[in-house]
PyMOL Python script that loads the backbone (N, CA, C, O; Angstrom):
from pymol import cmd

cmd.read_pdbstr("""\
ATOM      1  N   UNK A   1       1.336  16.536 -50.106  1.00  0.00           N
ATOM      2  CA  UNK A   1       1.408  15.178 -49.855  1.00  0.00           C
ATOM      3  C   UNK A   1       1.879  14.515 -51.367  1.00  0.00           C
ATOM      4  O   UNK A   1       1.466  15.010 -52.416  1.00  0.00           O
ATOM      5  N   UNK A   2       2.675  13.487 -51.345  1.00  0.00           N
ATOM      6  CA  UNK A   2       3.171  13.020 -52.645  1.00  0.00           C
ATOM      7  C   UNK A   2       2.461  11.663 -52.875  1.00  0.00           C
ATOM      8  O   UNK A   2       2.515  10.785 -52.014  1.00  0.00           O
ATOM      9  N   UNK A   3       1.786  11.496 -54.059  1.00  0.00           N
ATOM     10  CA  UNK A   3       1.070  10.495 -54.429  1.00  0.00           C
ATOM     11  C   UNK A   3       1.691   9.536 -55.261  1.00  0.00           C
ATOM     12  O   UNK A   3       1.829   9.926 -56.421  1.00  0.00           O
ATOM     13  N   UNK A   4       2.085   8.456 -55.029  1.00  0.00           N
ATOM     14  CA  UNK A   4       2.743   7.453 -55.904  1.00  0.00           C
ATOM     15  C   UNK A   4       1.716   6.361 -56.474  1.00  0.00           C
ATOM     16  O   UNK A   4       1.300   5.438 -55.774  1.00  0.00           O
ATOM     17  N   UNK A   5       1.380   6.538 -57.690  1.00  0.00           N
ATOM     18  CA  UNK A   5       0.312   5.794 -58.319  1.00  0.00           C
ATOM     19  C   UNK A   5       1.149   4.351 -58.881  1.00  0.00           C
ATOM     20  O   UNK A   5       2.110   4.350 -59.651  1.00  0.00           O
ATOM     21  N   UNK A   6       0.559   3.276 -58.326  1.00  0.00           N
ATOM     22  CA  UNK A   6       1.060   2.023 -58.822  1.00  0.00           C
ATOM     23  C   UNK A   6      -0.024   1.301 -59.699  1.00  0.00           C
ATOM     24  O   UNK A   6      -1.054   0.772 -59.283  1.00  0.00           O
ATOM     25  N   UNK A   7       0.407   1.384 -60.971  1.00  0.00           N
ATOM     26  CA  UNK A   7      -0.732   0.851 -61.903  1.00  0.00           C
ATOM     27  C   UNK A   7      -0.276  -0.251 -62.673  1.00  0.00           C
ATOM     28  O   UNK A   7      -1.107  -0.757 -63.427  1.00  0.00           O
ATOM     29  N   UNK A   8       0.872  -0.733 -62.645  1.00  0.00           N
ATOM     30  CA  UNK A   8       1.119  -1.948 -63.456  1.00  0.00           C
ATOM     31  C   UNK A   8       1.217  -2.962 -62.422  1.00  0.00           C
ATOM     32  O   UNK A   8       1.419  -2.830 -61.215  1.00  0.00           O
ATOM     33  N   UNK A   9       0.973  -4.347 -63.365  1.00  0.00           N
ATOM     34  CA  UNK A   9       0.859  -5.346 -62.242  1.00  0.00           C
ATOM     35  C   UNK A   9       2.058  -5.645 -61.337  1.00  0.00           C
ATOM     36  O   UNK A   9       1.903  -6.025 -60.177  1.00  0.00           O
ATOM     37  N   UNK A  10       3.083  -5.488 -61.819  1.00  0.00           N
ATOM     38  CA  UNK A  10       4.320  -5.629 -60.771  1.00  0.00           C
ATOM     39  C   UNK A  10       4.408  -4.738 -59.750  1.00  0.00           C
ATOM     40  O   UNK A  10       4.840  -5.077 -58.648  1.00  0.00           O
ATOM     41  N   UNK A  11       3.934  -3.300 -60.071  1.00  0.00           N
ATOM     42  CA  UNK A  11       4.027  -2.350 -59.103  1.00  0.00           C
ATOM     43  C   UNK A  11       2.776  -2.743 -57.982  1.00  0.00           C
ATOM     44  O   UNK A  11       3.013  -2.887 -56.783  1.00  0.00           O
ATOM     45  N   UNK A  12       1.624  -2.867 -58.486  1.00  0.00           N
ATOM     46  CA  UNK A  12       0.460  -3.497 -57.692  1.00  0.00           C
ATOM     47  C   UNK A  12       0.730  -4.740 -56.696  1.00  0.00           C
ATOM     48  O   UNK A  12       0.209  -4.879 -55.590  1.00  0.00           O
ATOM     49  N   UNK A  13       1.628  -5.594 -57.297  1.00  0.00           N
ATOM     50  CA  UNK A  13       1.957  -6.803 -56.525  1.00  0.00           C
ATOM     51  C   UNK A  13       2.917  -6.455 -55.647  1.00  0.00           C
ATOM     52  O   UNK A  13       2.911  -7.046 -54.567  1.00  0.00           O
ATOM     53  N   UNK A  14       3.950  -5.430 -55.899  1.00  0.00           N
ATOM     54  CA  UNK A  14       4.749  -5.307 -54.706  1.00  0.00           C
ATOM     55  C   UNK A  14       4.231  -4.159 -53.490  1.00  0.00           C
ATOM     56  O   UNK A  14       4.533  -4.140 -52.297  1.00  0.00           O
ATOM     57  N   UNK A  15       3.409  -3.293 -54.209  1.00  0.00           N
ATOM     58  CA  UNK A  15       2.855  -2.220 -52.954  1.00  0.00           C
ATOM     59  C   UNK A  15       4.027  -1.507 -52.446  1.00  0.00           C
ATOM     60  O   UNK A  15       4.858  -0.952 -53.165  1.00  0.00           O
ATOM     61  N   UNK A  16       4.056  -1.563 -50.872  1.00  0.00           N
ATOM     62  CA  UNK A  16       5.040  -0.990 -50.273  1.00  0.00           C
ATOM     63  C   UNK A  16       6.049  -2.021 -49.803  1.00  0.00           C
ATOM     64  O   UNK A  16       6.774  -1.627 -48.890  1.00  0.00           O
ATOM     65  N   UNK A  17       6.249  -3.273 -50.240  1.00  0.00           N
ATOM     66  CA  UNK A  17       6.994  -4.274 -49.774  1.00  0.00           C
ATOM     67  C   UNK A  17       8.443  -3.785 -49.970  1.00  0.00           C
ATOM     68  O   UNK A  17       8.822  -3.314 -51.042  1.00  0.00           O
ATOM     69  N   UNK A  18       9.311  -3.929 -48.785  1.00  0.00           N
ATOM     70  CA  UNK A  18      10.574  -3.563 -48.663  1.00  0.00           C
ATOM     71  C   UNK A  18      10.769  -2.028 -48.706  1.00  0.00           C
ATOM     72  O   UNK A  18      11.866  -1.469 -48.699  1.00  0.00           O
ATOM     73  N   UNK A  19       9.702  -1.491 -48.747  1.00  0.00           N
ATOM     74  CA  UNK A  19       9.696   0.076 -48.475  1.00  0.00           C
ATOM     75  C   UNK A  19       8.966   0.593 -47.617  1.00  0.00           C
ATOM     76  O   UNK A  19       8.205  -0.238 -47.122  1.00  0.00           O
ATOM     77  N   UNK A  20       8.837   1.789 -47.144  1.00  0.00           N
ATOM     78  CA  UNK A  20       7.829   2.575 -46.347  1.00  0.00           C
ATOM     79  C   UNK A  20       7.666   3.774 -46.626  1.00  0.00           C
ATOM     80  O   UNK A  20       8.569   4.552 -46.933  1.00  0.00           O
ATOM     81  N   UNK A  21       6.151   4.104 -46.519  1.00  0.00           N
ATOM     82  CA  UNK A  21       5.893   5.536 -47.041  1.00  0.00           C
ATOM     83  C   UNK A  21       6.399   6.540 -46.042  1.00  0.00           C
ATOM     84  O   UNK A  21       6.331   6.352 -44.827  1.00  0.00           O
ATOM     85  N   UNK A  22       6.955   7.712 -46.654  1.00  0.00           N
ATOM     86  CA  UNK A  22       7.204   8.896 -45.905  1.00  0.00           C
ATOM     87  C   UNK A  22       6.233   9.329 -45.016  1.00  0.00           C
ATOM     88  O   UNK A  22       5.232   8.622 -44.897  1.00  0.00           O
ATOM     89  N   UNK A  23       6.345  10.557 -44.234  1.00  0.00           N
ATOM     90  CA  UNK A  23       5.342  11.044 -43.508  1.00  0.00           C
ATOM     91  C   UNK A  23       4.348  11.846 -44.592  1.00  0.00           C
ATOM     92  O   UNK A  23       3.267  12.026 -44.032  1.00  0.00           O
ATOM     93  N   UNK A  24       4.345  12.267 -45.644  1.00  0.00           N
ATOM     94  CA  UNK A  24       3.727  12.706 -46.526  1.00  0.00           C
ATOM     95  C   UNK A  24       3.266  11.815 -47.868  1.00  0.00           C
ATOM     96  O   UNK A  24       2.502  12.254 -48.729  1.00  0.00           O
ATOM     97  N   UNK A  25       3.807  10.628 -47.883  1.00  0.00           N
ATOM     98  CA  UNK A  25       3.525   9.772 -49.012  1.00  0.00           C
ATOM     99  C   UNK A  25       2.287   9.045 -48.955  1.00  0.00           C
ATOM    100  O   UNK A  25       1.882   8.724 -47.837  1.00  0.00           O
ATOM    101  N   UNK A  26       1.547   8.699 -50.074  1.00  0.00           N
ATOM    102  CA  UNK A  26       0.709   7.765 -50.383  1.00  0.00           C
ATOM    103  C   UNK A  26       0.928   6.890 -51.430  1.00  0.00           C
ATOM    104  O   UNK A  26       1.373   7.395 -52.460  1.00  0.00           O
ATOM    105  N   UNK A  27       0.701   5.568 -51.413  1.00  0.00           N
ATOM    106  CA  UNK A  27       0.792   4.723 -52.315  1.00  0.00           C
ATOM    107  C   UNK A  27      -0.517   4.490 -52.825  1.00  0.00           C
ATOM    108  O   UNK A  27      -1.370   4.221 -51.980  1.00  0.00           O
ATOM    109  N   UNK A  28      -0.881   4.536 -54.069  1.00  0.00           N
ATOM    110  CA  UNK A  28      -2.306   4.355 -54.318  1.00  0.00           C
ATOM    111  C   UNK A  28      -2.221   3.388 -55.697  1.00  0.00           C
ATOM    112  O   UNK A  28      -1.631   3.549 -56.765  1.00  0.00           O
ATOM    113  N   UNK A  29      -3.148   2.228 -55.140  1.00  0.00           N
ATOM    114  CA  UNK A  29      -3.007   1.009 -56.196  1.00  0.00           C
ATOM    115  C   UNK A  29      -4.315   1.094 -56.871  1.00  0.00           C
ATOM    116  O   UNK A  29      -5.397   1.012 -56.290  1.00  0.00           O
ATOM    117  N   UNK A  30      -4.143   1.265 -58.147  1.00  0.00           N
ATOM    118  CA  UNK A  30      -5.418   1.487 -59.149  1.00  0.00           C
ATOM    119  C   UNK A  30      -5.794   0.177 -59.873  1.00  0.00           C
ATOM    120  O   UNK A  30      -4.884  -0.569 -60.234  1.00  0.00           O
ATOM    121  N   UNK A  31      -7.014  -0.130 -60.093  1.00  0.00           N
ATOM    122  CA  UNK A  31      -7.374  -1.419 -60.775  1.00  0.00           C
ATOM    123  C   UNK A  31      -8.543  -0.772 -61.925  1.00  0.00           C
ATOM    124  O   UNK A  31      -9.161   0.280 -61.763  1.00  0.00           O
ATOM    125  N   UNK A  32      -8.626  -1.454 -62.797  1.00  0.00           N
ATOM    126  CA  UNK A  32      -9.542  -1.204 -64.016  1.00  0.00           C
ATOM    127  C   UNK A  32     -10.902  -1.759 -63.578  1.00  0.00           C
ATOM    128  O   UNK A  32     -11.788  -1.482 -64.387  1.00  0.00           O
ATOM    129  N   UNK A  33     -11.323  -2.497 -62.476  1.00  0.00           N
ATOM    130  CA  UNK A  33     -12.526  -2.958 -62.129  1.00  0.00           C
ATOM    131  C   UNK A  33     -12.793  -3.123 -60.830  1.00  0.00           C
ATOM    132  O   UNK A  33     -11.836  -2.977 -60.070  1.00  0.00           O
ATOM    133  N   UNK A  34     -13.917  -3.408 -60.330  1.00  0.00           N
ATOM    134  CA  UNK A  34     -14.227  -3.570 -58.873  1.00  0.00           C
ATOM    135  C   UNK A  34     -14.156  -5.062 -58.695  1.00  0.00           C
ATOM    136  O   UNK A  34     -14.765  -5.777 -59.490  1.00  0.00           O
ATOM    137  N   UNK A  35     -13.464  -5.580 -57.719  1.00  0.00           N
ATOM    138  CA  UNK A  35     -13.204  -6.959 -57.635  1.00  0.00           C
ATOM    139  C   UNK A  35     -12.813  -7.136 -56.134  1.00  0.00           C
ATOM    140  O   UNK A  35     -12.472  -6.173 -55.446  1.00  0.00           O
ATOM    141  N   UNK A  36     -12.880  -8.438 -55.649  1.00  0.00           N
ATOM    142  CA  UNK A  36     -12.428  -9.021 -54.448  1.00  0.00           C
ATOM    143  C   UNK A  36     -10.858  -8.595 -54.458  1.00  0.00           C
ATOM    144  O   UNK A  36     -10.232  -8.861 -55.485  1.00  0.00           O
ATOM    145  N   UNK A  37     -10.249  -8.020 -53.500  1.00  0.00           N
ATOM    146  CA  UNK A  37      -8.803  -7.763 -53.339  1.00  0.00           C
ATOM    147  C   UNK A  37      -8.563  -8.112 -51.929  1.00  0.00           C
ATOM    148  O   UNK A  37      -9.362  -8.078 -50.993  1.00  0.00           O
ATOM    149  N   UNK A  38      -7.043  -8.530 -51.945  1.00  0.00           N
ATOM    150  CA  UNK A  38      -6.449  -8.629 -50.636  1.00  0.00           C
ATOM    151  C   UNK A  38      -5.192  -7.822 -50.440  1.00  0.00           C
ATOM    152  O   UNK A  38      -4.320  -7.780 -51.309  1.00  0.00           O
ATOM    153  N   UNK A  39      -5.105  -7.184 -49.294  1.00  0.00           N
ATOM    154  CA  UNK A  39      -3.821  -6.471 -49.025  1.00  0.00           C
ATOM    155  C   UNK A  39      -3.137  -7.240 -47.954  1.00  0.00           C
ATOM    156  O   UNK A  39      -3.833  -7.589 -47.000  1.00  0.00           O
ATOM    157  N   UNK A  40      -1.862  -7.560 -47.970  1.00  0.00           N
ATOM    158  CA  UNK A  40      -1.130  -8.387 -46.988  1.00  0.00           C
ATOM    159  C   UNK A  40       0.100  -7.556 -46.551  1.00  0.00           C
ATOM    160  O   UNK A  40       0.488  -6.652 -47.291  1.00  0.00           O
ATOM    161  N   UNK A  41       0.721  -7.811 -45.407  1.00  0.00           N
ATOM    162  CA  UNK A  41       1.675  -7.113 -44.790  1.00  0.00           C
ATOM    163  C   UNK A  41       3.077  -7.911 -44.948  1.00  0.00           C
ATOM    164  O   UNK A  41       4.117  -7.438 -44.492  1.00  0.00           O
ATOM    165  N   UNK A  42       3.035  -9.088 -45.589  1.00  0.00           N
ATOM    166  CA  UNK A  42       4.345  -9.833 -45.717  1.00  0.00           C
ATOM    167  C   UNK A  42       5.342  -8.830 -46.291  1.00  0.00           C
ATOM    168  O   UNK A  42       5.084  -8.085 -47.236  1.00  0.00           O
ATOM    169  N   UNK A  43       6.450  -8.874 -45.669  1.00  0.00           N
ATOM    170  CA  UNK A  43       7.596  -7.965 -46.114  1.00  0.00           C
ATOM    171  C   UNK A  43       7.452  -6.584 -45.996  1.00  0.00           C
ATOM    172  O   UNK A  43       8.105  -5.788 -46.670  1.00  0.00           O
ATOM    173  N   UNK A  44       6.397  -6.188 -44.942  1.00  0.00           N
ATOM    174  CA  UNK A  44       6.192  -4.691 -44.476  1.00  0.00           C
ATOM    175  C   UNK A  44       6.548  -4.927 -42.911  1.00  0.00           C
ATOM    176  O   UNK A  44       5.955  -5.784 -42.256  1.00  0.00           O
ATOM    177  N   UNK A  45       7.491  -4.159 -42.400  1.00  0.00           N
ATOM    178  CA  UNK A  45       7.939  -4.237 -41.217  1.00  0.00           C
ATOM    179  C   UNK A  45       7.434  -3.143 -40.091  1.00  0.00           C
ATOM    180  O   UNK A  45       7.898  -3.129 -38.950  1.00  0.00           O
ATOM    181  N   UNK A  46       6.412  -2.217 -40.564  1.00  0.00           N
ATOM    182  CA  UNK A  46       5.926  -1.182 -39.845  1.00  0.00           C
ATOM    183  C   UNK A  46       4.509  -1.392 -40.230  1.00  0.00           C
ATOM    184  O   UNK A  46       4.138  -2.059 -41.195  1.00  0.00           O
ATOM    185  N   UNK A  47       3.702  -0.721 -39.333  1.00  0.00           N
ATOM    186  CA  UNK A  47       2.146  -0.731 -39.293  1.00  0.00           C
ATOM    187  C   UNK A  47       1.833   0.394 -40.725  1.00  0.00           C
ATOM    188  O   UNK A  47       2.515   1.368 -41.043  1.00  0.00           O
ATOM    189  N   UNK A  48       0.681  -0.093 -41.354  1.00  0.00           N
ATOM    190  CA  UNK A  48       0.148   0.771 -42.438  1.00  0.00           C
ATOM    191  C   UNK A  48      -1.166   1.207 -42.166  1.00  0.00           C
ATOM    192  O   UNK A  48      -1.916   0.506 -41.486  1.00  0.00           O
ATOM    193  N   UNK A  49      -1.536   2.337 -42.648  1.00  0.00           N
ATOM    194  CA  UNK A  49      -3.021   2.584 -42.657  1.00  0.00           C
ATOM    195  C   UNK A  49      -3.535   2.542 -43.936  1.00  0.00           C
ATOM    196  O   UNK A  49      -3.183   3.314 -44.828  1.00  0.00           O
ATOM    197  N   UNK A  50      -4.452   1.564 -44.070  1.00  0.00           N
ATOM    198  CA  UNK A  50      -4.929   1.086 -45.516  1.00  0.00           C
ATOM    199  C   UNK A  50      -6.401   1.425 -45.732  1.00  0.00           C
ATOM    200  O   UNK A  50      -7.242   1.194 -44.864  1.00  0.00           O
ATOM    201  N   UNK A  51      -6.712   2.013 -46.982  1.00  0.00           N
ATOM    202  CA  UNK A  51      -8.060   2.248 -47.142  1.00  0.00           C
ATOM    203  C   UNK A  51      -8.476   1.309 -48.564  1.00  0.00           C
ATOM    204  O   UNK A  51      -7.681   1.216 -49.499  1.00  0.00           O
ATOM    205  N   UNK A  52      -9.448   0.826 -48.574  1.00  0.00           N
ATOM    206  CA  UNK A  52     -10.150   0.300 -49.782  1.00  0.00           C
ATOM    207  C   UNK A  52     -11.243   0.964 -50.097  1.00  0.00           C
ATOM    208  O   UNK A  52     -12.110   1.246 -49.270  1.00  0.00           O
ATOM    209  N   UNK A  53     -11.296   1.307 -51.477  1.00  0.00           N
ATOM    210  CA  UNK A  53     -12.398   2.162 -52.117  1.00  0.00           C
ATOM    211  C   UNK A  53     -12.891   1.626 -53.357  1.00  0.00           C
ATOM    212  O   UNK A  53     -12.251   0.932 -54.146  1.00  0.00           O
ATOM    213  N   UNK A  54     -14.168   2.032 -53.468  1.00  0.00           N
ATOM    214  CA  UNK A  54     -14.779   1.857 -54.849  1.00  0.00           C
ATOM    215  C   UNK A  54     -15.148   3.181 -55.380  1.00  0.00           C
ATOM    216  O   UNK A  54     -15.929   3.957 -54.829  1.00  0.00           O
ATOM    217  N   UNK A  55     -14.515   3.384 -56.513  1.00  0.00           N
ATOM    218  CA  UNK A  55     -14.417   4.624 -56.954  1.00  0.00           C
ATOM    219  C   UNK A  55     -13.920   5.821 -55.851  1.00  0.00           C
ATOM    220  O   UNK A  55     -12.754   5.773 -55.462  1.00  0.00           O
ATOM    221  N   UNK A  56     -14.534   6.555 -55.510  1.00  0.00           N
ATOM    222  CA  UNK A  56     -14.097   7.642 -54.555  1.00  0.00           C
ATOM    223  C   UNK A  56     -14.742   7.115 -52.961  1.00  0.00           C
ATOM    224  O   UNK A  56     -14.471   7.853 -52.013  1.00  0.00           O
ATOM    225  N   UNK A  57     -15.341   6.215 -52.764  1.00  0.00           N
ATOM    226  CA  UNK A  57     -15.954   5.931 -51.531  1.00  0.00           C
ATOM    227  C   UNK A  57     -15.285   4.737 -50.813  1.00  0.00           C
ATOM    228  O   UNK A  57     -15.142   3.603 -51.271  1.00  0.00           O
ATOM    229  N   UNK A  58     -14.930   5.165 -49.697  1.00  0.00           N
ATOM    230  CA  UNK A  58     -14.018   4.259 -48.867  1.00  0.00           C
ATOM    231  C   UNK A  58     -14.950   3.243 -48.300  1.00  0.00           C
ATOM    232  O   UNK A  58     -15.945   3.651 -47.701  1.00  0.00           O
ATOM    233  N   UNK A  59     -14.726   1.905 -48.431  1.00  0.00           N
ATOM    234  CA  UNK A  59     -15.343   0.914 -48.095  1.00  0.00           C
ATOM    235  C   UNK A  59     -14.721   0.055 -46.997  1.00  0.00           C
ATOM    236  O   UNK A  59     -15.423  -0.784 -46.432  1.00  0.00           O
ATOM    237  N   UNK A  60     -13.677   0.189 -46.727  1.00  0.00           N
ATOM    238  CA  UNK A  60     -12.961  -0.277 -45.533  1.00  0.00           C
ATOM    239  C   UNK A  60     -11.727   0.310 -44.955  1.00  0.00           C
ATOM    240  O   UNK A  60     -10.950   0.612 -45.861  1.00  0.00           O
ATOM    241  N   UNK A  61     -11.355   0.528 -43.999  1.00  0.00           N
ATOM    242  CA  UNK A  61     -10.174   1.100 -43.593  1.00  0.00           C
ATOM    243  C   UNK A  61      -9.695   0.504 -42.103  1.00  0.00           C
ATOM    244  O   UNK A  61     -10.441   0.214 -41.168  1.00  0.00           O
ATOM    245  N   UNK A  62      -8.367   0.412 -42.149  1.00  0.00           N
ATOM    246  CA  UNK A  62      -7.819  -0.234 -41.103  1.00  0.00           C
ATOM    247  C   UNK A  62      -6.091   0.025 -40.876  1.00  0.00           C
ATOM    248  O   UNK A  62      -5.305   0.289 -41.786  1.00  0.00           O
ATOM    249  N   UNK A  63      -5.800  -0.104 -39.643  1.00  0.00           N
ATOM    250  CA  UNK A  63      -4.228  -0.002 -39.427  1.00  0.00           C
ATOM    251  C   UNK A  63      -3.738  -1.580 -39.325  1.00  0.00           C
ATOM    252  O   UNK A  63      -3.988  -2.338 -38.388  1.00  0.00           O
ATOM    253  N   UNK A  64      -2.969  -1.896 -40.535  1.00  0.00           N
ATOM    254  CA  UNK A  64      -2.637  -3.208 -40.430  1.00  0.00           C
ATOM    255  C   UNK A  64      -1.350  -3.564 -39.856  1.00  0.00           C
ATOM    256  O   UNK A  64      -0.424  -2.838 -40.218  1.00  0.00           O
ATOM    257  N   UNK A  65      -1.066  -4.495 -39.056  1.00  0.00           N
ATOM    258  CA  UNK A  65       0.054  -4.931 -38.352  1.00  0.00           C
ATOM    259  C   UNK A  65       1.141  -5.441 -39.198  1.00  0.00           C
ATOM    260  O   UNK A  65       0.878  -6.140 -40.176  1.00  0.00           O
ATOM    261  N   UNK A  66       2.359  -5.132 -38.877  1.00  0.00           N
ATOM    262  CA  UNK A  66       3.445  -5.666 -39.705  1.00  0.00           C
ATOM    263  C   UNK A  66       3.357  -7.129 -39.680  1.00  0.00           C
ATOM    264  O   UNK A  66       2.897  -7.823 -38.774  1.00  0.00           O
ATOM    265  N   UNK A  67       3.937  -7.561 -40.964  1.00  0.00           N
ATOM    266  CA  UNK A  67       4.125  -8.855 -41.222  1.00  0.00           C
ATOM    267  C   UNK A  67       2.784  -9.778 -41.274  1.00  0.00           C
ATOM    268  O   UNK A  67       2.633 -10.547 -42.223  1.00  0.00           O
ATOM    269  N   UNK A  68       1.911  -9.698 -40.340  1.00  0.00           N
ATOM    270  CA  UNK A  68       0.873 -10.617 -40.078  1.00  0.00           C
ATOM    271  C   UNK A  68      -0.392 -10.057 -40.639  1.00  0.00           C
ATOM    272  O   UNK A  68      -1.307 -10.808 -40.977  1.00  0.00           O
ATOM    273  N   UNK A  69      -0.477  -8.683 -40.754  1.00  0.00           N
ATOM    274  CA  UNK A  69      -1.747  -7.858 -41.052  1.00  0.00           C
ATOM    275  C   UNK A  69      -2.357  -8.310 -42.364  1.00  0.00           C
ATOM    276  O   UNK A  69      -1.634  -8.760 -43.253  1.00  0.00           O
ATOM    277  N   UNK A  70      -3.640  -8.206 -42.504  1.00  0.00           N
ATOM    278  CA  UNK A  70      -4.164  -8.260 -44.027  1.00  0.00           C
ATOM    279  C   UNK A  70      -5.683  -7.910 -43.881  1.00  0.00           C
ATOM    280  O   UNK A  70      -6.364  -8.052 -42.865  1.00  0.00           O
ATOM    281  N   UNK A  71      -6.083  -7.419 -45.111  1.00  0.00           N
ATOM    282  CA  UNK A  71      -7.682  -7.223 -45.065  1.00  0.00           C
ATOM    283  C   UNK A  71      -8.022  -7.784 -46.551  1.00  0.00           C
ATOM    284  O   UNK A  71      -7.092  -8.031 -47.319  1.00  0.00           O
ATOM    285  N   UNK A  72      -9.322  -7.973 -46.926  1.00  0.00           N
ATOM    286  CA  UNK A  72      -9.956  -8.472 -47.982  1.00  0.00           C
ATOM    287  C   UNK A  72     -11.241  -7.812 -48.096  1.00  0.00           C
ATOM    288  O   UNK A  72     -12.063  -7.772 -47.181  1.00  0.00           O
ATOM    289  N   UNK A  73     -11.417  -7.212 -49.424  1.00  0.00           N
ATOM    290  CA  UNK A  73     -12.814  -6.752 -49.704  1.00  0.00           C
ATOM    291  C   UNK A  73     -12.824  -6.200 -51.114  1.00  0.00           C
ATOM    292  O   UNK A  73     -11.828  -6.195 -51.838  1.00  0.00           O
ATOM    293  N   UNK A  74     -13.995  -5.743 -51.450  1.00  0.00           N
ATOM    294  CA  UNK A  74     -14.428  -5.264 -52.833  1.00  0.00           C
ATOM    295  C   UNK A  74     -13.660  -3.898 -53.062  1.00  0.00           C
ATOM    296  O   UNK A  74     -13.655  -3.126 -52.103  1.00  0.00           O
ATOM    297  N   UNK A  75     -13.003  -3.505 -54.234  1.00  0.00           N
ATOM    298  CA  UNK A  75     -12.440  -2.400 -54.430  1.00  0.00           C
ATOM    299  C   UNK A  75     -11.797  -2.211 -55.760  1.00  0.00           C
ATOM    300  O   UNK A  75     -11.340  -3.165 -56.390  1.00  0.00           O
ATOM    301  N   UNK A  76     -11.758  -0.932 -56.204  1.00  0.00           N
ATOM    302  CA  UNK A  76     -10.982  -0.717 -57.450  1.00  0.00           C
ATOM    303  C   UNK A  76      -9.813   0.238 -57.147  1.00  0.00           C
ATOM    304  O   UNK A  76      -9.169   0.647 -58.113  1.00  0.00           O
ATOM    305  N   UNK A  77      -9.422   0.692 -55.734  1.00  0.00           N
ATOM    306  CA  UNK A  77      -8.520   1.516 -55.285  1.00  0.00           C
ATOM    307  C   UNK A  77      -8.132   1.021 -53.944  1.00  0.00           C
ATOM    308  O   UNK A  77      -8.957   0.764 -53.068  1.00  0.00           O
ATOM    309  N   UNK A  78      -6.899   0.899 -53.815  1.00  0.00           N
ATOM    310  CA  UNK A  78      -6.315   0.546 -52.513  1.00  0.00           C
ATOM    311  C   UNK A  78      -5.139   1.910 -52.271  1.00  0.00           C
ATOM    312  O   UNK A  78      -4.257   2.136 -53.099  1.00  0.00           O
ATOM    313  N   UNK A  79      -5.302   2.652 -51.127  1.00  0.00           N
ATOM    314  CA  UNK A  79      -4.544   3.577 -50.562  1.00  0.00           C
ATOM    315  C   UNK A  79      -3.666   3.293 -49.466  1.00  0.00           C
ATOM    316  O   UNK A  79      -4.122   3.298 -48.323  1.00  0.00           O
ATOM    317  N   UNK A  80      -2.457   3.046 -49.685  1.00  0.00           N
ATOM    318  CA  UNK A  80      -1.410   2.849 -48.367  1.00  0.00           C
ATOM    319  C   UNK A  80      -0.982   3.941 -47.812  1.00  0.00           C
ATOM    320  O   UNK A  80      -0.776   4.800 -48.670  1.00  0.00           O
ATOM    321  N   UNK A  81      -0.720   4.344 -46.582  1.00  0.00           N
ATOM    322  CA  UNK A  81      -0.065   5.244 -45.965  1.00  0.00           C
ATOM    323  C   UNK A  81       0.555   4.880 -44.659  1.00  0.00           C
ATOM    324  O   UNK A  81       0.155   3.893 -44.041  1.00  0.00           O
ATOM    325  N   UNK A  82       1.608   5.709 -44.172  1.00  0.00           N
ATOM    326  CA  UNK A  82       2.177   5.327 -42.819  1.00  0.00           C
ATOM    327  C   UNK A  82       1.334   5.484 -41.773  1.00  0.00           C
ATOM    328  O   UNK A  82       0.639   6.500 -41.735  1.00  0.00           O
ATOM    329  N   UNK A  83       1.259   4.631 -40.873  1.00  0.00           N
ATOM    330  CA  UNK A  83       0.282   4.716 -39.845  1.00  0.00           C
ATOM    331  C   UNK A  83       0.735   5.809 -38.834  1.00  0.00           C
ATOM    332  O   UNK A  83       1.924   5.886 -38.523  1.00  0.00           O
ATOM    333  N   UNK A  84      -0.235   6.689 -38.296  1.00  0.00           N
ATOM    334  CA  UNK A  84       0.174   7.650 -37.356  1.00  0.00           C
ATOM    335  C   UNK A  84       0.169   6.938 -35.926  1.00  0.00           C
ATOM    336  O   UNK A  84       0.493   7.571 -34.921  1.00  0.00           O
TER     337      UNK A  84
END
""", "prot")
cmd.dss("prot")
cmd.show_as("cartoon", "prot")
cmd.util.cbc("prot")
cmd.orient("prot")
């Protein structure tokens, strides 16, 4: 599996907008602190499997719908993958 760590503010803001994870890709969005975060699907045209984590514990996970999907929760890491 190829992990792409998105740790700059611009990389975190972009996420997977206008690109899509390959079958073995994970996009990992790292934050320095635990806070309320929102993941949106604007500009993403295929479903994504998204996990929100606090440290290494998954607090939320969902398959988000293209364009209109979103989720909101406490986390310090978000992992985005191709939905199966």
